[in-house]
C-alpha positions in Angstrom: -11.1 -27.4 34.1 -13.2 -29.6 31.9 -11.8 -33.0 30.7 -12.9 -34.7 27.5 -11.8 -38.0 26.0 -11.7 -37.8 22.2 -11.9 -41.2 20.4 -9.4 -42.0 17.7 -10.4 -41.9 14.0 -10.7 -45.2 12.0 -11.1 -45.7 8.3 -13.5 -48.6 8.9 -15.9 -48.6 11.8 -16.3 -52.4 11.8 -12.5 -52.7 12.2 -12.6 -50.4 15.2 -15.4 -52.4 16.8 -13.8 -55.8 16.3 -10.4 -54.7 17.3 -9.3 -56.0 20.8 -9.5 -53.3 23.5 -5.9 -54.1 24.7 -4.5 -53.4 21.2 -6.3 -50.1 20.7 -4.2 -47.0 21.4 -5.4 -45.0 24.4 -7.8 -42.2 23.5 -6.2 -38.8 23.8 -7.3 -36.9 26.9 -7.6 -33.1 26.7 -8.3 -30.6 29.4 -10.1 -27.3 28.6 -10.1 -24.2 30.6 -11.6 -20.8 29.9 -10.2 -17.8 31.8 -12.1 -14.7 32.8 -10.6 -12.7 30.0 -11.9 -15.2 27.4 -8.6 -17.1 27.0 -9.0 -20.8 26.1 -6.3 -23.2 27.3 -6.1 -26.8 26.0 -3.9 -29.3 27.9 -2.9 -32.6 26.4 -2.8 -35.0 29.3 -1.7 -38.3 27.8 1.7 -40.0 28.0 3.2 -41.0 24.7 6.6 -41.6 23.1 7.3 -38.0 22.8 6.0 -37.3 26.3 6.6 -40.4 28.5 6.0 -38.7 31.8 2.5 -37.6 30.7 3.2 -33.9 31.4 0.6 -31.6 30.1 1.4 -29.8 26.8 -0.4 -26.5 26.6 -2.0 -24.7 23.7 -3.4 -21.3 24.3 -6.1 -19.8 22.1 -6.3 -16.2 23.2 -9.4 -14.1 22.2 -8.3 -11.3 19.9 -4.8 -12.7 19.5 -4.8 -12.2 15.8 -5.8 -8.5 16.2 -3.1 -8.0 18.8 -0.4 -9.4 16.6 -1.6 -8.1 13.3 1.6 -6.4 12.3 3.7 -9.3 13.4 1.5 -11.5 11.2 1.9 -9.1 8.3 5.7 -9.4 8.7 5.5 -13.2 8.5 3.8 -12.8 5.1 6.5 -10.5 3.7 7.5 -13.1 1.1 4.0 -13.1 -0.2 4.1 -9.4 -0.4 7.3 -9.5 -2.4 5.8 -12.2 -4.7 2.7 -10.2 -5.4 4.7 -7.1 -6.0 7.0 -8.9 -8.5 4.0 -10.4 -10.2 2.4 -6.9 -10.7 5.6 -5.5 -12.1 6.0 -8.4 -14.5 2.5 -8.2 -15.9 2.5 -4.4 -16.0 3.7 -4.2 -19.6 3.4 -7.8 -20.6 2.7 -8.3 -24.3 3.0 -4.5 -24.9 4.9 -3.6 -28.1 6.7 -0.7 -26.4 7.0 -2.4 -23.0 8.3 -0.2 -20.2 8.7 2.7 -22.6 5.0 3.5 -21.8 6.2 4.7 -18.4 8.3 7.3 -20.1 6.0 8.2 -22.9 3.1 9.5 -20.8 5.1 12.0 -18.7 7.0 13.1 -21.8 3.7 13.9 -23.7 2.4 15.7 -20.6 5.6 17.7 -20.2 5.3 18.9 -23.8 1.5 19.8 -23.4 2.0 21.6 -20.1 5.1 23.5 -21.4 3.0 24.8 -24.3 -0.1 25.7 -22.3 1.4 27.2 -19.1 4.8 28.3 -20.5 3.9 29.6 -24.0 0.2 30.5 -23.8 -0.1 31.5 -20.2 3.5 32.7 -19.9 3.7 31.8 -16.3 6.9 32.6 -14.4 9.6 30.0 -14.1 12.2 31.6 -11.7 15.0 31.0 -14.2 14.3 27.3 -14.6 13.6 25.9 -18.1 9.9 25.2 -18.2 10.2 21.6 -19.4 12.4 20.9 -16.3 9.9 22.7 -14.1 7.0 20.7 -15.4 8.9 17.4 -15.2 9.8 18.1 -11.6 6.1 18.5 -10.8 5.1 15.4 -12.8 7.4 13.1 -10.8 5.5 13.3 -7.5 2.1 13.4 -9.3 2.9 10.3 -11.3 4.1 8.5 -8.2 0.9 9.5 -6.3 -1.5 8.8 -9.2 0.0 5.4 -10.1 0.1 4.3 -6.4 -3.5 5.5 -5.8 -4.8 3.8 -8.9 -3.1 0.5 -8.0 -4.1 0.4 -4.4 -7.7 1.4 -5.0 -8.3 -1.6 -7.4 -6.0 -4.1 -5.6 -8.6 -6.0 -3.5 -11.1 -6.4 -6.3 -8.4 -7.3 -8.8 -7.2 -10.1 -6.5 -10.7 -11.4 -5.6 -9.8 -14.9 -6.7 -7.0 -15.0 -4.2 -8.8 -13.3 -1.3 -11.9 -15.6 -1.5 -9.8 -18.8 -1.3 -6.7 -18.3 0.8 -6.1 -16.7 4.2 -3.4 -14.1 4.6 -3.4 -10.5 6.0 -5.4 -8.6 3.4 -3.1 -5.5 3.9 -0.5 -7.4 1.8 -2.5 -6.8 -1.4 -2.7 -3.0 -1.4 0.9 -2.7 -0.1 2.2 -4.8 -3.0 0.5 -2.5 -5.5 2.9 0.3 -4.6 5.8 -1.6 -6.3 4.6 -0.8 -9.8 4.4 2.9 -8.9 7.9 2.8 -7.6 9.3 1.1 -10.7 7.6 3.7 -13.0 8.9 6.5 -10.7 12.5 5.2 -11.0 12.3 5.3 -14.8 10.8 8.8 -14.9 13.5 10.0 -12.4 16.1 8.7 -14.8 14.5 10.7 -17.6 14.5 13.8 -15.3 18.2 13.4 -14.6 18.9 13.2 -18.3 16.9 16.3 -19.1 18.4 18.2 -16.2 22.0 17.4 -17.3 21.1 18.6 -20.8 20.0 21.9 -19.3 23.1 22.1 -17.1 21.5 21.3 -13.7 23.7 19.0 -11.7 22.1 17.2 -8.7 22.9 18.9 -5.4 22.7 17.8 -1.8 19.0 18.5 -1.7 18.5 15.2 -3.6 19.3 13.4 -0.3 16.0 14.6 1.1 14.0 13.3 -1.8 13.1 9.9 -0.1 11.3 11.8 2.6 8.9 13.5 0.2 8.5 10.2 -1.7 7.4 8.6 1.6 4.8 11.3 2.2 3.5 10.9 -1.3 3.3 7.1 -0.9 1.6 7.3 2.5 -0.9 9.8 1.1 -1.7 7.5 -1.8 -1.9 4.4 0.5 -4.2 6.1 3.0 -6.6 7.3 0.4 -6.3 4.0 -1.5 -7.2 1.9 1.6 -10.4 3.8 1.9 -11.2 3.5 -1.8 -10.3 -0.2 -2.1 -12.5 -1.1 0.9 -15.4 0.9 -0.5 -14.9 -0.6 -3.9 -15.6 -4.1 -2.6 -19.2 -3.0 -1.7 -19.7 -0.2 -4.2 -18.1 -0.8 -7.6 -18.9 2.8 -8.5 -15.6 3.9 -6.9 -13.8 2.1 -9.7 -15.0 4.9 -12.1 -14.5 7.6 -9.5 -10.8 7.2 -9.1 -9.9 7.9 -12.8 -12.2 10.9 -12.9 -10.5 12.2 -9.7 -7.1 11.8 -11.2 -8.0 13.5 -14.4 -9.1 16.6 -12.4 -6.3 16.4 -9.9 -3.5 16.9 -12.3 -4.9 20.4 -13.1 -5.8 21.5 -9.6 -2.3 20.5 -8.4 0.7 22.7 -9.1 2.1 20.4 -11.6 2.4 22.9 -14.5 3.1 26.0 -12.5 4.9 27.4 -9.4 3.0 28.4 -6.2 5.7 30.7 -4.7 4.9 33.4 -7.2 1.3 33.6 -6.1 1.4 34.4 -2.3 -2.2 35.6 -2.3 -3.4 32.1 -3.4 -1.1 30.2 -1.0 -4.0 29.4 1.5 -6.1 28.0 -1.3 -3.2 25.9 -2.7 -2.6 24.5 0.8 -6.0 22.8 0.7 -4.5 20.3 -1.7 -2.2 18.0 0.3 -0.1 17.3 -2.8 0.9 21.0 -3.0 3.5 20.6 -0.2 4.8 17.4 -1.7 5.2 18.8 -5.2 6.9 21.9 -3.8 9.2 19.7 -1.8 10.1 17.6 -4.9 10.9 20.8 -6.9 13.0 22.1 -4.1 15.0 18.9 -4.1 15.3 18.3 -7.8 16.0 21.9 -8.8 18.7 22.4 -6.1 16.7 24.8 -3.9 15.3 26.8 -6.8 11.8 26.7 -5.2 10.8 28.3 -2.0 9.2 26.0 0.7 6.3 27.2 2.7 6.4 25.5 6.1 2.6 26.0 6.6 1.8 24.2 3.3 4.3 21.4 4.0 3.1 20.9 7.5 -0.5 20.8 6.4 0.4 18.1 3.8 2.2 16.0 6.4 -0.7 16.4 8.9 -3.4 15.4 6.4 -1.3 12.5 5.1 -0.9 11.2 8.7 -4.7 11.5 9.4 -5.6 9.9 6.0 -3.2 7.0 6.4 -4.2 6.3 10.0 -8.0 6.4 9.2 -7.4 4.3 6.0 -5.6 1.6 8.0 -8.4 1.6 10.6 -11.2 1.4 8.1 -9.4 -1.3 6.0 -8.9 -3.5 9.1 -12.5 -2.9 10.2 -13.9 -4.2 6.9 -11.3 -6.7 5.7 -13.0 -9.6 7.5 -16.0 -9.2 5.2 -14.0 -9.1 1.9 -14.2 -12.8 1.2 -18.0 -12.9 1.7 -18.8 -9.8 -0.3 -16.3 -9.8 -3.1 
């Protein structure tokens, strides 16, 4: 144990020098001890009004404590997460003439285009489902994934003014970006419900399983987004890569067509982790009028878990450097 006496602070050094010794408060006495595991213990040894007996009050600074309690620390900042999420939702369509209607306009236009291209020109099978409804059921998971991925991948750079000045768990920023994607999803889901009722499709019990597929889509977007937002801090080229990837992804994903009518291509479709998610959404929203391939769904869940775990690992590995590099 190492003892050290720390002198009190005075505004004026002359005043401290001329002050009688008897009237000066006793200098606080601290004891320092470093354990074999790197744990630093600080004991306050003085007696005062709050501690008349002079019993040692102990403060433990444990090496790696912040890492060990990372998720507990993240939970402590849940109010900040909610604040950032609400801020992103408020500024999403701020000063826009159409406001939140933009969230409905984009999938509506895409539904019309895909219905014309795949339904009229390509004449792809629908399985008895109206093609606009088939396309909209595929657009729902795609819009959720695309909006979440776009928001998460730009979240750290977009909040550079906050990250460079204030300490908080950096994971709060990408997680808060998911709120906008969920709000847009809720509005498009309402549009789908209206269209399905117009075509005579009443929601069935399969809708109860929809949150599970939503969770897979969000975890997939969050895992990929954590990789991209960490890399974007160092290499700003990734800001241009994400929109390019999303433009291509909507066509290589089964958004405008069904996969259960092409069994010979099932292995190729399974390479896209969104295939199982989109098929699961269609199965839920169309009351089972879409066969589910356990292999494709299992591959989607497995790849989502790997991508999410690796994304969290890489983000936590690099987040200490964000304030210096950004």
